[in-house]
Structure formats: C-alpha cells, structure tokens
N, CA and C of each residue as an Amber inpcrd file, in Angstrom:
protein
   591
  18.9430000  23.6270000 -96.9110000  19.1430000  23.1120000 -98.3990000
  18.2210000  23.9370000 -99.1810000  16.8510000  23.9130000 -98.7300000
  15.8820000  24.6380000 -99.5140000  16.1330000  26.1130000 -99.6620000
  16.7040000  26.7270000 -98.5590000  17.0890000  28.1010000 -98.6240000
  18.1870000  28.3960000 -99.6580000  19.1090000  27.5420000 -99.6270000
  20.1800000  27.6800000-100.6930000  19.6650000  27.5020000-102.1380000
  18.8880000  26.5710000-102.2660000  18.1830000  26.2800000-103.6690000
  17.4050000  27.4150000-104.0570000  16.5330000  28.1130000-102.9800000
  15.9010000  29.3570000-103.3460000  16.7150000  30.3620000-103.7160000
  17.7990000  30.5450000-103.1730000  18.7190000  31.7180000-103.4740000
  19.2640000  31.4990000-104.9700000  19.6330000  30.1390000-105.1370000
  20.1370000  29.8520000-106.5380000  19.1650000  30.0180000-107.6750000
  17.8050000  29.6430000-107.4070000  16.7670000  29.7890000-108.3690000
  16.5270000  31.2230000-108.4870000  16.4900000  32.0430000-107.4870000
  16.3340000  33.5330000-107.6390000  17.5450000  34.1260000-108.3480000
  18.6900000  33.6160000-108.2220000  19.8020000  34.1940000-109.0420000
  19.5140000  33.7920000-110.4390000  19.1550000  32.7590000-110.8210000
  18.8460000  32.3290000-112.1870000  17.7480000  33.1860000-112.7320000
  16.7820000  33.5610000-112.0210000  15.6450000  34.3940000-112.4690000
  16.2150000  35.8210000-112.7510000  17.1040000  36.2940000-111.7760000
  17.6980000  37.5310000-112.0600000  18.5120000  37.6500000-113.4670000
  19.2910000  36.5910000-113.5950000  19.9580000  36.4140000-114.8680000
  19.0600000  36.3930000-116.0680000  17.8930000  35.7490000-115.8960000
  16.8250000  35.5990000-116.9920000  16.4270000  37.0590000-117.3250000
  16.1120000  37.8220000-116.2630000  15.5540000  39.1840000-116.4950000
  16.5460000  40.1230000-117.0510000  17.9030000  39.9640000-116.7840000
  18.8570000  40.8470000-117.2560000  19.1980000  40.4270000-118.7540000
  18.8880000  39.2340000-119.1340000  19.3860000  38.7610000-120.4610000
  18.6800000  39.5920000-121.5900000  19.5200000  39.7420000-122.6440000
  19.0070000  40.6600000-123.6690000  18.7490000  39.6590000-124.9750000
  19.1370000  38.4950000-124.9760000  19.1070000  37.6340000-126.1210000
  18.2630000  36.3850000-125.7510000  17.6820000  35.6910000-126.8290000
  16.9990000  34.4850000-126.5770000  17.9660000  33.4360000-126.1140000
  19.1900000  33.4760000-126.5270000  20.1450000  32.4790000-126.0660000
  20.4530000  32.6840000-124.7110000  20.6050000  34.0330000-124.1690000
  20.8440000  34.3310000-122.9110000  19.7460000  33.9330000-121.9520000
  18.5150000  33.9460000-122.4980000  17.3610000  33.5870000-121.7190000
  17.3580000  32.0910000-121.5260000  17.7300000  31.2860000-122.5790000
  17.8260000  29.9290000-122.5630000  18.8630000  29.4650000-121.6240000
  20.1150000  30.0820000-121.6420000  21.1900000  29.6390000-120.8270000
  20.7370000  29.9740000-119.3060000  20.0900000  31.0810000-119.0640000
  19.8010000  31.5100000-117.6910000  18.6820000  30.4270000-117.1380000
  17.7570000  30.0480000-118.0920000  16.6650000  29.0160000-117.7860000
  17.3130000  27.6590000-117.4320000  18.3950000  27.3260000-118.1850000
  18.9510000  26.0270000-118.0430000  19.7590000  25.9500000-116.6940000
  20.3080000  27.1780000-116.4570000  21.0770000  27.2990000-115.0510000
  20.1680000  27.0600000-113.8320000  18.9310000  27.7910000-113.9370000
  18.0230000  27.7760000-112.8600000  17.4300000  26.3330000-112.7370000
  17.1920000  25.6380000-113.8990000  16.7010000  24.2920000-114.0040000
  17.7810000  23.3350000-113.3830000  18.9950000  23.4750000-113.6320000
  20.1390000  22.6190000-113.2990000  20.3540000  22.8250000-111.7140000
  20.1390000  23.9770000-111.1720000  20.2920000  24.1970000-109.8340000
  19.0870000  23.5430000-108.9960000  17.8300000  23.7980000-109.6170000
  16.6480000  23.1070000-109.0300000  16.7230000  21.6510000-109.0330000
  17.4050000  21.0180000-109.9120000  17.4560000  19.5830000-110.0640000
  18.5380000  18.9880000-109.2310000  19.4190000  19.8490000-108.5490000
  20.5480000  19.4830000-107.7820000  19.9810000  19.0140000-106.3250000
  18.9150000  18.4640000-106.1940000  18.2890000  18.1840000-104.9440000
  18.9460000  16.8300000-104.3390000  19.2460000  16.8800000-103.1060000
  19.7020000  15.5130000-102.5930000  18.5760000  14.3370000-102.6860000
  18.9980000  13.2280000-102.9140000  18.1470000  12.0950000-103.1640000
  18.4650000  11.0930000-102.0590000  17.5330000  10.3130000-101.7350000
  17.6290000   9.2830000-100.7360000  17.8740000   9.8990000 -99.3210000
  17.8010000   8.9980000 -98.3060000  17.9110000   9.5330000 -96.9130000
  19.3000000  10.0310000 -96.6610000  20.2140000   9.7400000 -97.4280000
  21.7080000  10.0570000 -97.1860000  21.8670000  11.6090000 -97.0560000
  21.0160000  12.3580000 -97.6390000  21.1350000  13.8410000 -97.5480000
  22.3450000  14.3760000 -98.1060000  22.6650000  13.8950000 -99.2830000
  23.9600000  14.3620000 -99.9620000  23.5660000  15.2380000-101.1150000
  24.2300000  16.3250000-101.3790000  23.8840000  17.2170000-102.4650000
  25.1620000  17.4500000-103.3180000  24.9200000  17.9390000-104.6420000
  26.0980000  18.3790000-105.4050000  25.8160000  19.7550000-105.8280000
  26.9440000  20.4380000-106.0540000  26.8810000  21.7590000-106.7100000
  27.8080000  21.7070000-107.9440000  27.5070000  22.5390000-108.8850000
  28.3720000  22.5240000-110.1650000  28.1980000  23.9150000-110.7240000
  29.3210000  24.5000000-111.1940000  29.2990000  25.8260000-111.8600000
  30.4550000  25.9950000-112.6570000  30.7680000  27.1020000-113.1360000
  31.8590000  27.5400000-113.9330000  32.5190000  28.7150000-113.3150000
  33.8440000  28.7940000-113.4990000  34.4300000  30.1800000-113.0440000
  35.2140000  30.7280000-114.2170000  35.0190000  31.9080000-114.5530000
  34.1140000  32.9790000-113.9110000  32.6430000  32.5560000-114.1640000
  31.7770000  32.9820000-113.3420000  30.3630000  32.4860000-113.3620000
  29.6520000  33.1740000-114.5800000  29.9930000  34.3920000-114.8840000
  29.3210000  35.0330000-116.0130000  30.3300000  35.3950000-117.0620000
  30.1760000  35.4900000-118.3270000  28.7480000  35.3020000-118.7980000
  28.3980000  33.8630000-119.1670000  29.2900000  32.8230000-118.9090000
  29.0030000  31.4350000-119.0750000  28.5740000  31.2650000-120.6840000
  29.4900000  32.0240000-121.4660000  29.3850000  31.8250000-122.9070000
  30.7080000  31.9650000-123.3970000  31.1230000  30.9420000-124.2920000
  32.4580000  30.7120000-124.6360000  32.5110000  30.5540000-126.1600000
  33.6480000  30.7190000-126.7130000  33.9320000  30.4560000-128.0680000
  34.5990000  29.2950000-128.3760000  34.3890000  28.6040000-129.4650000
  35.0440000  27.3370000-129.8120000  36.5020000  27.4140000-129.5770000
  37.1510000  26.5310000-128.7970000  38.4650000  26.4830000-128.4840000
  38.7570000  27.0780000-126.9870000  37.9430000  27.8690000-126.5070000
  38.0530000  28.1560000-125.1800000  38.0250000  27.2020000-124.1350000
  38.7290000  27.4000000-123.0020000  38.6590000  26.4060000-121.9490000
  37.5050000  26.8070000-120.9540000  36.6920000  25.7740000-120.6170000
  35.7190000  26.1030000-119.5740000  36.1980000  25.4840000-118.3180000
  36.2170000  26.1200000-117.2220000  36.7280000  25.7650000-115.8670000
  35.5420000  25.3610000-115.0060000  35.2370000  24.1130000-114.8990000
  34.1200000  23.5300000-114.1340000  34.4970000  23.4460000-112.6280000
  33.5840000  23.8380000-111.7380000  33.7880000  23.7140000-110.2960000
  32.7170000  22.9850000-109.7500000  33.0820000  21.7750000-109.0890000
  32.0280000  21.0140000-108.5200000  32.2360000  20.6920000-107.0740000
  31.1510000  20.3340000-106.3740000  31.4450000  19.9040000-104.8910000
  30.3440000  18.9150000-104.4470000  30.6930000  18.0420000-103.5320000
  29.8040000  17.0750000-102.8880000  29.6590000  17.5940000-101.5300000
  28.2730000  17.8080000-101.0140000  28.0780000  18.3680000 -99.7280000
  27.1720000  17.2320000 -98.9430000  27.6740000  17.0520000 -97.6960000
  26.8390000  16.2820000 -96.7200000  25.9540000  17.2000000 -95.9450000
  24.7800000  17.3340000 -96.2560000  23.7840000  18.2160000 -95.6860000
  23.3460000  17.7320000 -94.3590000  23.5540000  16.4970000 -93.9550000
  23.0240000  15.9660000 -92.7620000  23.5900000  16.6440000 -91.6420000
  22.8590000  16.6790000 -90.5070000  23.4000000  17.3590000 -89.3330000
  23.9190000  16.3170000 -88.2820000  23.6550000  15.0350000 -88.6780000
  24.0640000  13.8720000 -87.7300000  24.7580000  12.6710000 -88.3420000
  24.6430000  12.4600000 -89.6020000  25.1620000  11.2670000 -90.2350000
  26.5150000  11.5160000 -91.0790000  27.4090000  10.7170000 -90.9990000
  28.5060000  10.7440000 -91.8140000  28.2210000  10.0390000 -93.1020000
  28.7860000  10.3890000 -94.1440000  28.5790000   9.5830000 -95.5010000
  29.9650000   9.2190000 -95.9480000  29.9580000   8.1100000 -96.7400000
  31.0280000   7.5690000 -97.3970000  30.8350000   7.8800000 -98.8790000
  31.8380000   8.6080000 -99.4880000  31.6700000   8.8400000-100.9570000
  32.6690000   7.7050000-101.5650000  31.9170000   6.8220000-102.3930000
  32.6630000   5.7160000-103.0150000  33.0180000   6.0500000-104.4470000
  32.3900000   6.7810000-105.2490000  32.7380000   6.9960000-106.5060000
  32.3210000   8.5120000-107.0160000  33.1280000   9.0410000-107.8140000
  32.7510000  10.3610000-108.5090000  33.2450000  10.2690000-109.8950000
  32.5680000  10.9300000-110.8800000  32.9150000  10.9730000-112.2290000
  32.2820000  12.2840000-112.7620000  32.7890000  12.5970000-113.8790000
  32.2760000  13.8490000-114.5930000  32.1950000  13.5460000-115.9920000
  30.9920000  13.5730000-116.5720000  30.8080000  13.3580000-118.1880000
  30.7280000  14.5920000-118.7140000  31.7690000  14.6580000-119.6290000
  31.9790000  16.0120000-120.2640000  30.9850000  16.0960000-121.5050000
  30.9310000  17.3010000-121.9940000  29.9610000  17.6600000-123.1240000
  30.1070000  16.7020000-124.3070000  31.4410000  16.3130000-124.5780000
  31.6550000  15.4860000-125.8410000  31.4230000  13.9980000-125.4750000
  30.8020000  13.7210000-124.3110000  30.4840000  12.2560000-123.9870000
  31.6010000  11.5070000-123.2400000  32.8370000  12.0020000-123.1570000
  33.9460000  11.3260000-122.5140000  33.6000000  11.4530000-121.0060000
  34.1650000  10.4240000-120.2790000  34.0630000  10.3900000-118.7780000
  35.4020000  10.5970000-118.1510000  35.5150000  11.6300000-117.2820000
  36.7600000  11.7680000-116.4030000  36.5730000  11.5580000-114.9130000
  37.5770000  11.2850000-114.2600000  37.5440000  11.1690000-112.8740000
  38.3340000  12.2930000-112.2160000  37.6290000  13.3470000-111.8790000
  38.4350000  14.5160000-111.2760000  39.3000000  14.1790000-110.0670000
  40.4160000  14.8140000-110.1250000  41.3540000  14.5140000-108.9930000
  40.8320000  15.0630000-107.6150000  40.9190000  14.1740000-106.6840000
  40.4250000  14.5200000-105.2810000  41.0630000  13.5320000-104.3490000
  40.5010000  13.4020000-103.0940000  40.9140000  12.4650000-102.1140000
  40.7140000  11.1070000-102.6050000  41.5340000  10.1790000-102.1010000
  41.4370000   8.7410000-102.4840000  40.0960000   8.1970000-102.1380000
  39.5200000   7.3720000-102.9500000  38.1550000   6.8040000-102.7110000
  38.3870000   5.5580000-102.1260000  37.3510000   5.1650000-101.1970000
  36.3560000   5.9480000-100.6030000  36.8750000   6.8330000 -99.5400000
  36.1010000   7.9860000 -99.2430000  36.3640000   8.8830000 -98.2370000
  35.0700000   9.2950000 -97.5390000  35.3620000   9.7350000 -96.3090000
  34.2660000  10.1590000 -95.4010000  33.9290000  11.6710000 -95.4430000
  32.7400000  11.9660000 -95.5510000  32.3220000  13.4620000 -95.3100000
  31.4360000  13.5280000 -94.0420000  31.9840000  14.2960000 -93.1630000
  31.2150000  14.4480000 -91.7430000  30.0140000  15.4510000 -92.0560000
  29.0980000  15.4630000 -91.1380000  27.9690000  16.4300000 -91.2660000
  28.2210000  17.8050000 -91.6230000  27.8190000  18.4500000 -92.6490000
  28.0240000  19.7890000 -92.9750000  29.3620000  19.9450000 -93.8030000
  30.1570000  18.8560000 -93.9710000  31.3030000  18.9760000 -94.7390000
  31.1220000  18.8210000 -96.2760000  32.0870000  19.3930000 -97.0450000
  31.9580000  19.2000000 -98.5230000  33.4570000  19.0040000 -99.0810000
  33.3580000  18.4680000-100.2270000  34.7170000  18.2560000-100.9570000
  34.5800000  18.7870000-102.4460000  35.4790000  19.6790000-102.6880000
  35.5310000  20.2940000-103.9980000  36.2890000  19.6450000-105.0800000
  35.8950000  19.8080000-106.2910000  36.6760000  19.1600000-107.4430000
  36.6680000  20.2860000-108.5210000  37.5820000  20.2350000-109.4650000
  37.6790000  21.1280000-110.5890000  37.9530000  20.2990000-111.8550000
  37.6680000  20.8260000-112.9870000  37.9970000  20.0540000-114.1510000
  37.9920000  21.1390000-115.3140000  38.9730000  21.1930000-116.1590000
  38.9650000  22.0520000-117.3440000  38.6750000  21.3630000-118.6410000
  37.7340000  21.8750000-119.4150000  37.4810000  21.1960000-120.6390000
  37.6190000  22.2580000-121.8990000  38.2410000  21.9240000-122.8870000
  38.4180000  22.8000000-123.9890000  37.1870000  22.6090000-124.9580000
  36.3510000  23.5940000-125.1520000  35.1500000  23.4630000-125.9630000
  35.4880000  23.0070000-127.4790000  35.0980000  21.8780000-127.6720000
  35.3530000  21.4290000-129.1280000  34.0500000  21.2410000-129.9000000
  32.9290000  21.7500000-129.3890000  31.7060000  21.6830000-130.1800000
  30.8680000  22.9250000-129.8380000  30.0620000  23.3480000-130.8320000
  29.1500000  24.5170000-130.5110000  27.7890000  24.1580000-130.0640000
  27.0850000  25.2600000-129.6360000  25.7610000  25.0390000-129.0530000
  25.8140000  24.9900000-127.5990000  24.5940000  24.5850000-127.0720000
  24.5950000  24.3700000-125.5720000  25.1760000  23.0720000-125.2400000
  26.3070000  23.1810000-124.4040000  27.0050000  22.0170000-124.0510000
  26.6650000  21.6830000-122.5450000  26.5390000  20.5480000-122.1680000
  26.1900000  20.0060000-120.8380000  27.1190000  19.1480000-120.3360000
  27.7010000  19.5370000-119.0680000  28.5840000  18.6620000-118.3430000
  27.8810000  18.2100000-116.9660000  28.0480000  16.9090000-116.7220000
  27.2190000  16.3280000-115.6850000  28.1610000  15.5750000-114.6410000
  28.0310000  16.0050000-113.4300000  28.8860000  15.4130000-112.3670000
  28.0610000  14.4150000-111.6090000  28.6540000  13.2700000-111.2280000
  27.9610000  12.1480000-110.4720000  28.7320000  11.7720000-109.2180000
  28.1220000  11.3740000-108.2230000  28.7060000  10.9350000-106.9820000
  27.7300000   9.9200000-106.4590000  28.3850000   8.8840000-105.7760000
  27.5930000   7.8430000-105.0340000  28.3410000   7.2930000-103.8670000
  27.5370000   6.6700000-103.0300000  28.1580000   6.1990000-101.7390000
  26.9900000   5.8180000-100.7830000  27.2460000   5.8860000 -99.5030000
  26.2470000   5.3940000 -98.4090000  26.4600000   6.0920000 -97.1200000
  25.4900000   6.0290000 -96.2480000  25.5910000   6.5310000 -94.9050000
  26.3740000   5.5070000 -94.0770000  27.1180000   6.0110000 -93.1950000
  27.8770000   5.0410000 -92.2880000  26.9630000   4.2430000 -91.3010000
  25.9220000   5.0370000 -90.7100000  25.1330000   4.3860000 -89.7440000
  24.2190000   3.1900000 -90.3660000  23.9070000   3.3630000 -91.5220000
  22.9820000   2.2960000 -92.2690000  23.5740000   2.0940000 -93.5670000
  24.2730000   1.0310000 -93.7550000  24.9600000   0.7970000 -94.9670000
  23.9360000   0.7120000 -96.1710000  22.7740000   0.2780000 -95.8330000
  21.8510000   0.1100000 -96.9080000  21.2340000   1.4560000 -97.4840000
  21.5970000   2.5930000 -96.6870000  20.9540000   3.8970000 -97.1440000
  21.9920000   4.5460000 -98.0080000  21.8510000   4.1770000 -99.3300000
  22.8400000   4.6270000-100.2790000  22.3200000   5.8480000-100.9570000
  23.2990000   6.4940000-101.6530000  22.9570000   7.7180000-102.4600000
  23.5380000   7.6890000-103.7930000  22.9950000   8.1630000-104.7410000
  23.5720000   8.3220000-106.1200000  22.9920000   9.5970000-106.7200000
  23.7090000  10.6330000-106.8510000  23.2250000  11.9470000-107.2460000
  24.0720000  12.4470000-108.3730000  23.4620000  13.3370000-109.1730000
  24.0350000  13.9950000-110.1520000  23.5620000  15.4730000-110.3250000
  24.3560000  16.2500000-111.0910000  24.0600000  17.5930000-111.3150000
  24.6380000  18.0890000-112.5810000  23.9040000  18.7540000-113.3830000
  24.4830000  19.1910000-114.7540000  24.6400000  20.6630000-114.8050000
  25.5470000  21.1480000-115.6070000  25.8240000  22.4980000-115.7980000
  25.8070000  22.6490000-117.3900000  25.1530000  23.6480000-117.8870000
  25.0830000  23.9660000-119.3030000  25.7470000  25.2860000-119.5850000
  26.3660000  25.3170000-120.7090000  27.1410000  26.5530000-121.1520000
  26.8830000  26.7600000-122.5200000  26.9390000  27.8970000-123.1020000
  26.8630000  28.1880000-124.4800000  28.2080000  28.3520000-125.1580000
  28.4920000  27.5470000-126.2910000  29.7230000  27.6560000-126.9740000
  29.3230000  28.0710000-128.4070000  29.9200000  29.1910000-128.8310000
  29.7030000  29.7740000-130.2470000  30.9720000  29.6560000-131.0330000
  30.9260000  29.7880000-132.2270000  32.0000000  29.8770000-133.2490000
  32.6870000  31.1630000-132.9480000  33.9160000  31.2940000-133.2350000
  34.7230000  32.4600000-133.0820000  34.1610000  33.5140000-133.9300000
  33.9520000  34.7320000-133.4350000  33.3960000  35.7870000-134.2890000
  34.3490000  36.3170000-135.3500000  33.6970000  36.7820000-136.4200000
  34.4650000  37.2690000-137.4970000  34.5680000  36.2410000-138.5450000
  34.7390000  36.7800000-139.8770000  34.8640000  35.8070000-141.0030000
  33.4620000  35.2710000-141.2860000  33.5570000  34.5440000-142.3020000
  32.1780000  33.9880000-142.8660000  31.7870000  32.6420000-142.1000000
  32.7760000  32.1900000-141.1640000  32.4330000  30.8660000-140.6150000
  31.3330000  30.9100000-139.4700000  30.9780000  32.0590000-139.1230000
  29.9530000  32.1640000-137.9830000  28.6790000  31.6120000-138.5240000
  28.0780000  30.7530000-137.7670000  26.8420000  30.1630000-138.1740000
  25.6600000  31.1790000-138.1890000  24.5440000  30.7270000-138.6050000
  23.4240000  31.6260000-138.6780000  22.9420000  31.8300000-137.2240000
  22.9610000  30.7770000-136.4690000  22.5850000  30.9610000-134.9740000
  23.4790000  32.0010000-134.3120000  24.8990000  32.1160000-134.5570000
  25.6820000  32.9650000-133.9960000  25.3380000  34.4480000-134.4970000
  25.0690000  34.5230000-135.7350000  24.6800000  35.7510000-136.1840000
  23.3490000  36.3550000-135.6820000  22.4220000  35.3710000-135.5850000
  21.1990000  35.8280000-134.9830000  21.2910000  36.3210000-133.6230000
  22.2880000  35.6150000-132.7220000  22.5410000  36.0300000-131.3630000
  22.9150000  37.5290000-131.3130000  23.6620000  37.9580000-132.2830000
  24.3580000  39.2820000-132.3500000  23.1660000  40.3180000-132.7190000
  22.2000000  39.7980000-133.5820000  21.1190000  40.7020000-134.1590000
  19.9190000  40.7000000-133.2180000  19.6520000  39.6410000-132.4220000
  18.4350000  39.6120000-131.6590000  18.0050000  40.7280000-130.7960000
  18.9930000  41.3390000-130.1590000  18.5420000  42.4960000-129.2320000
  17.9600000  43.7050000-130.2370000  18.4690000  43.8010000-131.4750000
  17.8160000  44.9490000-132.3380000  16.6070000  44.4080000-132.8680000
  16.3330000  43.1980000-133.0940000  15.0410000  42.8420000-133.6760000
  13.8480000  43.2050000-132.6780000  14.1290000  43.0340000-131.4430000
  13.0910000  43.3780000-130.3830000  12.8750000  44.8130000-130.4110000
  14.0510000  45.6760000-130.4440000  13.7980000  47.1150000-130.6230000
  13.0630000  47.5660000-131.7570000  13.2880000  47.0390000-132.9500000
  12.6440000  47.3310000-134.1540000  11.1390000  47.0230000-134.0910000
  10.9190000  45.7570000-133.5220000   9.4670000  45.3700000-133.4020000
   8.6690000  46.2020000-132.5870000   9.3360000  46.6810000-131.4430000
   8.6550000  47.5970000-130.5120000   8.3290000  48.9360000-131.2110000
   9.4100000  49.4520000-131.9340000   9.1710000  50.7640000-132.5760000
   8.1630000  50.5410000-133.7210000   7.9130000  49.5040000-134.3460000
   6.9440000  49.2370000-135.4060000   5.5860000  49.3940000-134.7390000
   5.4010000  48.6480000-133.5640000   4.1110000  48.5950000-132.9270000
   3.7030000  50.0090000-132.3970000   4.7020000  50.7810000-131.9240000
   4.4040000  52.1030000-131.4610000   3.9000000  52.8780000-132.6450000
   4.6390000  52.9140000-133.8320000   4.3540000  53.6290000-134.9920000
   2.9320000  53.1870000-135.3610000   2.5360000  51.9110000-135.4420000
   1.2530000  51.5300000-135.8340000   0.1440000  52.1340000-134.8910000
   0.3610000  52.1170000-133.5960000  -0.5950000  52.6550000-132.6900000
  -0.8040000  54.0690000-132.7990000   0.3160000  54.8200000-133.1080000
   0.1990000  56.2810000-133.3760000  -0.5240000  56.5620000-134.5070000
  -0.2300000  55.7680000-135.6380000  -0.9710000  56.0010000-136.8730000
  -2.4150000  55.6870000-136.7870000  -2.8040000  54.5890000-135.9570000
  -4.1610000  54.2160000-135.7790000  -4.8620000  55.3230000-134.9460000
  -4.1980000  55.8990000-134.0420000  -4.8720000  56.8920000-133.1910000
  -5.0840000  58.1400000-134.0050000  -4.1940000  58.5460000-134.8200000
  -4.3530000  59.7100000-135.7450000  -5.5370000  59.5290000-136.6790000
  -5.7960000  58.2000000-137.1760000  -6.8750000  58.0710000-138.0620000
  -8.2440000  58.1690000-137.4310000  -8.2240000  57.7870000-136.0940000
  -9.5630000  57.6530000-135.2680000  -9.8370000  59.1520000-134.7680000
  -8.8070000  60.0750000-134.7050000  -8.9400000  61.3100000-134.0870000
  -9.6280000  62.2970000-135.0380000
C-alpha cells in the first residue's frame, strides 16, 4: 500500500513540476494530497482510489462531462471484507449511488471493485468529488471500516467572448507573467553590473 501511495505522490510531484500555471500547480497539489489522504483506516485494511479519465489535463470547461473512476480495494492478505454501502458526493453537493454489485457484497483479499460515474460540470473553479465506502471484516464483525477519497478537478468558463472570468483570463496570461518577471530581473542585474564595472 505504501509503495502504491509513494508512486502516486511521486506522480503528483512530477505533475507539479511540469505545470506552467498557478492553477496547474494547485490542481497537481490537490491531486497529490487526495492520493495521500486515501489511506486505509481501521484494521479492516480497505482502501479507495479515485480518478478521472482521461487522467490529464484534468481541466474542463463549463458544460463538459467529467468521467470519474473509483474503486474499493481489500488490501488485506488474509481477511475478507463485506462492503455494505457506497456513495459518491458530487461537486454540486448531490449524492449518487454508483451502479455496482448488489449490496452488501464480499471482497476477498487483494480483490477490488470498480465504479464509474459521469458528472456534467455545472459550476466553475476547483470542484471536488468524494467517494465513500463502509463495511466490516468477516472474521471480526466489530472491525468496521468507513473510508473516503476525494478527487478535485478544475472547471473554467468556455474560452472566447467576454464571459471569461478574471481568473480564467489570468490562467491564460500566467505563464507569460513569469517570463516577463525573469526578463526584468536579468535586465536589472545586467544594468547593475554595468554601473559597477
């Protein structure tokens, strides 16, 4: 489990380094944080994964469909777990129950169960979708689990026209601002060096 988490966090860090905008940095950071928080809880050793397909760029325009992919994983090497409930809280606050096997169902050691759900982006900004699962270990009924994992995505207004928000316009300009700032610093250093020469 830690090896998988380490790989996912490293993936988020690589995304962070490749990002050219502040919003890209924030989205990459949120991704790495959401993966790091998807740690199995309680002794039942159950974990969740959540993502979107396609995985990049994870940036959508208002009205686009975001395809969420979730799974429940029994990381135990010995214990079966019973999944009693699953739900997905969408960015607009509504709760849906993704289609899957009839509840309750059993996951054997190392087994996983996948779910998908499509959501049409109806708000802008960073949107967060949270997947929840709960149940218990078969060998010890009192050993329950209740886990959740969140996935954030960036939704912007459609480009073009005057309806683009200031944030959307800054997102388009941000890479150039950094370049201009670097050029200004280099120019100042050159001028300073010439004065002291």
